[in-house]
C-alpha positions as CSV (number, residue, x, y, z in Angstrom):
1,M,84.7,93.4,77.9
2,S,86.1,93.3,74.7
3,E,88.7,90.5,73.7
4,A,89.9,92.7,70.7
5,T,90.5,95.7,72.9
6,K,92.6,93.5,75.2
7,R,94.5,92.2,72.2
8,Q,95.2,95.9,71.3
9,L,96.4,96.5,74.7
10,L,98.7,93.7,74.6
11,G,100.0,94.7,71.1
12,W,100.7,98.2,72.3
13,I,102.7,96.8,75.1
14,E,104.9,94.4,72.7
15,Q,105.0,97.4,70.3
16,D,106.3,100.0,72.9
17,R,108.6,97.3,74.8
18,D,111.8,99.1,74.7
19,A,110.3,102.3,75.7
20,L,108.7,100.8,78.8
21,V,112.0,99.2,80.0
22,D,113.7,102.5,79.3
23,F,111.0,104.2,81.5
24,F,111.4,101.6,84.4
25,S,115.2,102.1,84.0
26,G,114.8,106.0,84.0
27,F,112.7,105.9,87.5
28,V,115.3,103.8,89.1
29,K,118.0,106.3,88.0
30,A,116.0,109.1,89.6
31,K,117.2,108.9,93.3
32,S,114.5,108.8,96.1
33,P,116.0,107.2,99.2
34,N,113.6,107.6,102.3
35,P,115.5,108.5,104.7
36,P,116.1,111.3,103.8
37,G,112.9,111.3,101.8
38,D,113.2,113.9,99.3
39,T,111.4,112.4,96.1
40,R,111.2,115.4,94.1
41,E,113.6,114.3,91.5
42,A,111.7,111.0,91.1
43,A,108.3,112.7,91.4
44,G,109.6,115.1,88.5
45,F,110.4,112.1,86.4
46,L,107.0,110.7,86.6
47,C,105.2,113.9,86.0
48,K,107.3,114.3,82.8
49,F,105.9,110.9,81.8
50,L,102.4,112.0,82.2
51,D,103.0,115.5,80.6
52,G,104.1,113.7,77.5
53,K,101.1,111.5,77.4
54,G,98.8,114.8,77.7
55,I,97.5,113.4,81.0
56,A,96.3,115.9,83.6
57,Y,97.2,115.5,87.2
58,K,97.7,117.4,90.5
59,I,100.6,117.4,93.1
60,I,99.6,117.0,96.6
61,A,102.4,117.7,99.0
62,P,101.9,118.3,102.7
63,Q,105.7,117.9,103.0
64,A,107.1,120.0,100.1
65,T,110.1,117.4,99.8
66,M,107.6,114.7,99.7
67,P,105.2,115.2,96.7
68,N,102.4,112.8,96.0
69,I,101.0,112.3,92.3
70,V,97.2,111.9,92.0
71,S,95.3,111.8,88.6
72,S,91.8,110.4,87.7
73,F,89.6,110.3,84.6
74,T,86.0,108.9,84.1
75,G,84.6,106.8,81.3
76,P,81.4,107.8,79.6
77,S,79.5,104.8,81.2
78,A,78.8,104.6,85.0
79,G,80.7,101.8,86.9
80,R,83.3,101.0,89.7
81,H,86.2,103.2,90.8
82,L,89.5,101.4,90.7
83,V,92.8,103.0,92.2
84,L,96.1,102.2,91.3
85,N,98.6,102.7,94.1
86,G,102.4,102.7,94.1
87,H,105.2,104.5,96.1
88,I,108.0,106.8,94.8
89,D,110.4,106.4,97.8
90,V,113.0,103.7,98.5
91,F,115.4,102.3,100.8
92,P,118.7,104.1,101.2
93,A,121.4,102.6,99.3
94,G,124.5,103.8,101.3
95,D,127.5,105.1,99.3
96,G,127.3,102.0,96.8
97,T,130.1,100.2,98.6
98,G,129.7,96.6,97.8
99,W,127.5,97.0,94.9
100,K,128.5,95.6,91.5
101,R,126.9,98.5,89.7
102,D,126.0,101.9,90.9
103,P,122.9,101.6,92.9
104,W,121.3,104.6,91.1
105,S,122.4,103.3,87.5
106,G,119.0,101.9,86.5
107,E,121.4,99.8,84.2
108,V,119.7,97.2,81.7
109,A,122.2,94.3,81.6
110,D,121.9,90.4,81.6
111,G,118.2,90.7,81.1
112,V,117.8,92.7,84.4
113,V,117.0,96.5,85.3
114,W,119.4,97.1,88.1
115,G,119.3,99.4,91.0
116,R,118.1,100.7,94.2
117,G,114.2,100.6,94.4
118,A,114.1,98.1,91.3
119,A,112.0,95.6,93.1
120,D,110.6,97.8,96.0
121,M,108.8,99.2,94.2
122,K,109.9,101.2,91.3
123,G,108.8,98.1,89.0
124,G,105.6,98.0,90.3
125,T,105.0,102.0,90.4
126,S,106.2,101.9,86.7
127,A,103.4,99.2,86.0
128,S,100.8,101.3,87.4
129,F,101.7,104.5,85.3
130,I,102.1,102.6,82.2
131,T,98.6,100.9,83.1
132,Y,97.1,104.4,83.6
133,A,98.5,105.7,80.3
134,Y,97.3,102.9,78.1
135,L,93.6,102.8,79.9
136,H,93.7,106.8,79.6
137,R,94.1,106.4,75.6
138,I,90.8,104.2,75.5
139,R,89.0,106.2,78.2
140,G,86.2,106.8,75.9
141,E,85.3,103.2,75.9
142,L,85.8,102.4,79.6
143,K,83.2,102.4,82.3
144,G,83.5,103.7,85.9
145,K,86.6,105.7,86.9
146,L,90.3,105.1,87.4
147,T,92.6,106.9,89.7
148,L,96.3,106.9,90.0
149,T,98.0,107.4,93.3
150,A,101.9,107.7,93.5
151,V,102.9,108.4,97.0
152,S,106.4,109.6,98.7
153,D,106.1,108.4,102.4
154,E,105.5,104.6,102.3
155,E,108.9,103.7,103.5
156,T,108.4,105.8,106.6
157,G,104.9,104.9,107.4
158,G,102.5,107.0,105.0
159,R,102.0,110.1,107.1
160,W,102.6,112.4,104.3
161,G,101.6,109.7,101.8
162,T,98.7,107.5,101.6
163,R,97.5,107.9,104.9
164,Y,97.2,111.8,104.2
165,L,95.6,111.3,100.9
166,L,92.8,109.0,102.3
167,E,92.3,111.3,105.4
168,N,92.2,114.5,103.3
169,H,91.2,113.4,99.8
170,A,89.1,110.3,100.2
171,D,86.5,111.2,97.5
172,E,89.1,110.8,95.0
173,C,91.5,108.4,96.2
174,L,89.3,105.8,98.3
175,G,87.7,104.1,95.3
176,D,86.0,100.6,95.4
177,C,89.1,98.5,94.8
178,V,92.9,98.9,94.7
179,L,95.6,97.4,92.5
180,N,99.3,97.7,93.8
181,G,102.5,96.5,92.3
182,E,104.6,96.0,95.4
183,P,107.1,92.8,95.1
184,S,105.0,89.8,95.3
185,S,106.7,87.3,92.8
186,P,105.0,86.0,89.8
187,Q,103.9,82.9,92.0
188,T,101.7,84.9,94.3
189,V,99.0,87.5,94.6
190,R,98.5,89.2,98.2
191,F,95.4,89.6,99.7
192,G,96.5,90.6,103.3
193,E,99.6,91.2,105.4
194,K,100.9,91.3,108.9
195,G,100.5,94.5,111.2
196,A,103.5,96.0,112.9
197,L,104.5,97.2,116.6
198,R,107.7,99.5,116.8
199,V,109.2,100.1,120.1
200,V,112.2,101.7,121.8
201,L,113.5,100.0,124.9
202,T,116.0,101.9,127.0
203,V,117.8,100.1,129.9
204,T,119.2,102.4,132.5
205,T,121.7,101.7,135.1
206,P,124.2,103.7,137.4
207,G,127.1,102.5,135.1
208,A,130.5,102.5,136.6
209,H,134.3,101.7,135.9
210,G,134.7,98.5,134.1
211,A,136.5,96.9,136.8
212,Y,134.0,97.9,139.7
213,A,131.3,95.2,138.6
214,H,130.1,95.6,142.3
215,R,128.9,99.2,141.8
216,S,126.5,98.8,138.6
217,A,124.9,96.3,136.5
218,S,125.7,96.4,133.1
219,A,123.0,98.0,130.7
220,T,124.1,96.2,127.6
221,K,124.2,92.6,129.7
222,I,120.6,93.5,130.8
223,A,119.7,94.2,127.3
224,A,121.3,90.7,126.1
225,C,119.0,88.9,128.6
226,L,116.1,90.8,127.5
227,I,116.6,89.9,123.9
228,Q,116.5,86.3,124.6
229,D,113.4,86.9,126.8
230,L,111.4,88.9,123.8
231,E,111.7,85.5,121.7
232,K,108.7,84.3,124.0
233,L,106.6,86.6,121.9
234,T,107.2,84.3,119.0
235,E,105.3,81.7,120.8
236,L,101.9,83.5,120.8
237,E,99.3,81.6,118.7
238,P,97.2,83.8,116.6
239,Q,93.2,82.9,115.7
240,M,93.4,83.0,112.2
241,P,90.0,83.7,110.5
242,D,88.6,80.6,108.6
243,E,88.6,82.2,105.3
244,V,92.4,83.2,105.6
245,R,93.4,79.7,107.0
246,R,91.5,77.8,104.1
247,A,93.0,80.1,101.5
248,L,96.6,79.5,102.9
249,A,96.1,75.5,103.4
250,P,96.4,74.0,100.1
251,P,99.9,72.3,99.0
252,E,100.2,74.7,96.0
253,V,99.8,77.8,98.2
254,H,102.5,76.6,100.4
255,A,104.9,75.8,97.5
256,A,104.1,79.2,95.9
257,T,104.8,80.9,99.1
258,E,108.3,79.0,99.5
259,H,109.2,79.8,95.8
260,G,108.2,83.4,95.8
261,L,109.5,84.4,99.3
262,G,112.2,81.9,99.9
263,P,112.5,78.5,101.8
264,G,110.7,78.7,105.3
265,A,108.9,81.7,104.4
266,S,105.2,79.7,104.8
267,D,106.2,79.0,108.5
268,Y,106.6,82.6,109.4
269,I,103.2,83.6,107.8
270,S,101.3,82.8,111.1
271,K,104.2,83.6,113.5
272,V,105.1,87.0,115.3
273,V,108.6,88.0,114.2
274,V,110.7,90.1,116.6
275,N,113.4,92.0,114.8
276,V,116.0,93.9,117.2
277,G,117.1,96.2,114.4
278,V,119.2,98.5,116.5
279,V,121.4,98.2,119.6
280,R,123.2,101.1,121.2
281,G,125.3,100.9,124.4
282,G,128.4,101.8,126.0
283,L,130.6,104.6,125.9
284,K,134.3,103.0,126.4
285,V,135.5,99.5,126.6
286,N,136.5,99.7,130.2
287,M,133.3,101.5,131.4
288,I,130.1,99.5,132.4
289,P,127.3,100.8,130.4
290,G,124.9,103.0,132.1
291,E,122.5,103.0,129.1
292,C,121.6,100.6,126.4
293,V,118.8,101.5,123.7
294,M,117.1,99.0,121.4
295,E,114.9,99.6,118.5
296,L,112.4,96.6,117.8
297,D,110.4,96.0,114.8
298,I,107.8,93.3,115.6
299,R,105.5,91.9,113.0
300,I,101.9,90.6,113.9
301,P,100.4,87.8,112.0
302,I,96.7,88.0,111.0
303,G,94.5,86.8,113.8
304,L,96.6,88.3,116.6
305,D,95.8,92.1,117.5
306,Q,97.9,94.8,119.1
307,A,96.3,94.6,122.6
308,R,97.2,91.0,122.9
309,L,100.8,91.5,121.9
310,R,101.4,94.7,123.9
311,A,99.9,92.8,127.0
312,A,102.5,90.0,126.3
313,L,105.4,92.6,126.0
314,S,104.4,94.5,129.2
315,S,104.3,91.1,130.9
316,I,108.1,90.4,129.7
317,L,109.1,94.0,130.7
318,G,107.5,93.5,134.3
319,A,110.7,91.7,135.1
320,Y,113.0,94.2,133.9
321,P,112.6,97.3,136.2
322,E,115.7,99.1,134.5
323,V,113.7,98.9,131.2
324,S,111.5,101.8,129.9
325,M,109.4,101.6,126.7
326,T,108.3,104.0,124.1
327,V,106.0,103.2,121.3
328,T,106.7,104.5,117.8
329,E,103.0,104.9,117.1
330,A,103.7,106.1,113.3
331,H,104.6,102.6,112.6
332,C,102.2,100.7,114.7
333,Y,99.2,99.2,112.8
334,E,96.9,95.8,112.8
335,P,97.1,92.9,110.5
336,S,94.9,93.6,107.6
337,W,93.2,91.2,104.9
338,C,90.4,91.2,102.3
339,D,88.6,88.6,100.5
340,P,91.1,85.7,99.2
341,K,88.6,84.8,96.5
342,G,87.7,88.6,95.7
343,E,87.1,89.6,92.0
344,M,90.1,91.5,91.4
345,L,92.2,88.7,92.9
346,E,90.7,86.2,90.5
347,L,91.1,88.6,87.5
348,I,94.8,88.9,88.6
349,R,95.2,85.2,88.8
350,A,93.3,84.5,85.3
351,N,95.6,87.4,83.6
352,A,98.7,86.6,85.1
353,H,98.2,83.0,84.0
354,A,97.4,84.0,80.4
355,V,100.4,86.0,79.9
356,T,102.8,84.3,81.8
357,G,101.9,80.7,82.2
358,I,102.1,81.0,86.1
359,L,99.1,80.9,88.0
360,P,99.8,83.0,91.2
361,Q,98.6,81.6,94.4
362,P,96.4,83.8,97.1
363,I,98.8,84.5,100.1
364,T,99.2,87.0,102.9
365,T,102.7,88.7,103.1
366,L,105.3,89.0,105.7
367,A,105.8,92.7,105.7
368,G,103.6,95.7,105.3
369,T,102.3,97.8,102.3
370,D,100.0,100.9,101.8
371,C,97.2,98.5,101.0
372,R,96.5,98.4,104.7
373,Y,95.0,101.9,104.7
374,W,92.3,100.9,102.1
375,R,91.7,97.5,103.8
376,Q,91.3,99.2,107.1
377,R,88.5,101.2,105.4
378,G,86.7,98.3,104.1
379,I,88.1,98.5,100.5
380,P,89.7,95.3,98.9
381,A,93.3,96.1,98.0
382,Y,95.5,93.4,96.2
383,V,99.2,93.3,95.4
384,Y,101.0,91.6,92.3
385,G,104.3,92.5,91.6
386,P,108.0,91.5,90.7
387,S,110.0,89.0,92.8
388,P,111.0,90.5,96.2
389,G,114.3,88.1,96.6
390,N,116.8,91.0,96.5
391,M,114.8,94.2,97.6
392,G,116.6,96.1,100.2
393,T,119.7,94.5,99.6
394,K,123.0,95.1,97.3
395,D,122.2,94.8,93.8
396,E,118.8,95.2,93.8
397,G,117.1,94.3,90.3
398,V,114.0,93.1,88.4
399,A,114.1,90.7,85.3
400,V,112.9,92.6,82.3
401,D,110.6,89.7,81.1
402,E,109.0,89.7,84.8
403,F,108.5,93.5,84.8
404,L,106.7,93.2,81.5
405,G,104.7,90.2,82.7
406,V,103.4,92.4,85.6
407,V,102.8,95.4,83.4
408,R,100.7,92.9,81.2
409,T,98.7,91.6,84.1
410,H,98.0,95.0,85.6
411,V,96.8,96.4,82.2
412,L,94.5,93.6,81.5
413,S,93.4,93.2,85.1
414,A,92.6,96.8,85.4
415,Y,90.6,96.8,82.3
416,D,88.5,93.7,83.1
417,Y,87.6,95.3,86.5
418,L,86.4,98.5,85.0
419,M,84.3,96.7,82.2
420,A,82.7,93.9,84.1
421,P,79.1,93.5,83.2
422,N,77.9,94.2,86.5
423,S,80.1,97.5,87.2
């Protein structure tokens, strides 16, 4: 690899600083909330960027309103295949009530790019596009192959996004390694993540007039008792692989996790988390509810599998004959991880330290990303992106300097991976 080329790449980023921030800001302005999941406006913005760089790409859209963007180029020398992955869709923003700024403003103020999806993950996806464009500019001196994938169905499970691409376009999209810009914080780089089990529990009773408690049990009261019992799932102990346990054990990793994800986060990496996200029950204040529906999102730590969790859940439900369960299979997946000392992870750490002064620590994350689809196929996939502290909340935003640090780290790490001596 050429240090002169790396200096040139960093020089281009500094020279283009304002344009890169404008690109990120413009991407945030292009609405893409999921649900409903129509990302055509934001995808069109990204395509316009590639068109302006003279970069060929294709649209793969098994659902017309959810286009995926894929582009690849090959260097003149044989080498490895790196995939850059990011998603276009973001959380909904509601009607903007309670936001200090319009959630789709993309406003740059106080050193921050503001708006829905800035952290999750338009900042990281912007870094992928910028990385791809700069390396495309020097493609004549690169080894191997670089592929860009921008998907539109991450927030609702990936059926029409990454999952679809790997099931139907694996030759182009699988690769040898994946670099993803989901929010991680400058303090951490992520090599694994929890799994998930989503279920709908329905409590059914006869129901009755509110004064006639002798006629029927209350579906909502049963649900309240069940919610308490579901906390027993958090007592399940994972059998974490030795490599993962060793990687997470050092005090500096604990400190980085707390800094990047907030105080207490490190305690939850190895725990089951039960979130009763939705509860619906009752028709009128003076009626005993005959139905209560609960939607659960259960996060599964590395070292615990779906089978063991489902067995424990079934055991709890055995005491509640009034309850039926439906599993939302599209949102169920096992925990995933890859080498916590992998080559790309070490490149990210070295380059991040060089350009930001912060040495990110290897951790596993609390939520899920599309990286799991590659890890499930044996392909290492790593996450390095901006801070996640305000993702999914009002007044979401990413500091400009943090965004540019992610850009520099991605550009240099992708270059180093492709140009490694044995690639």
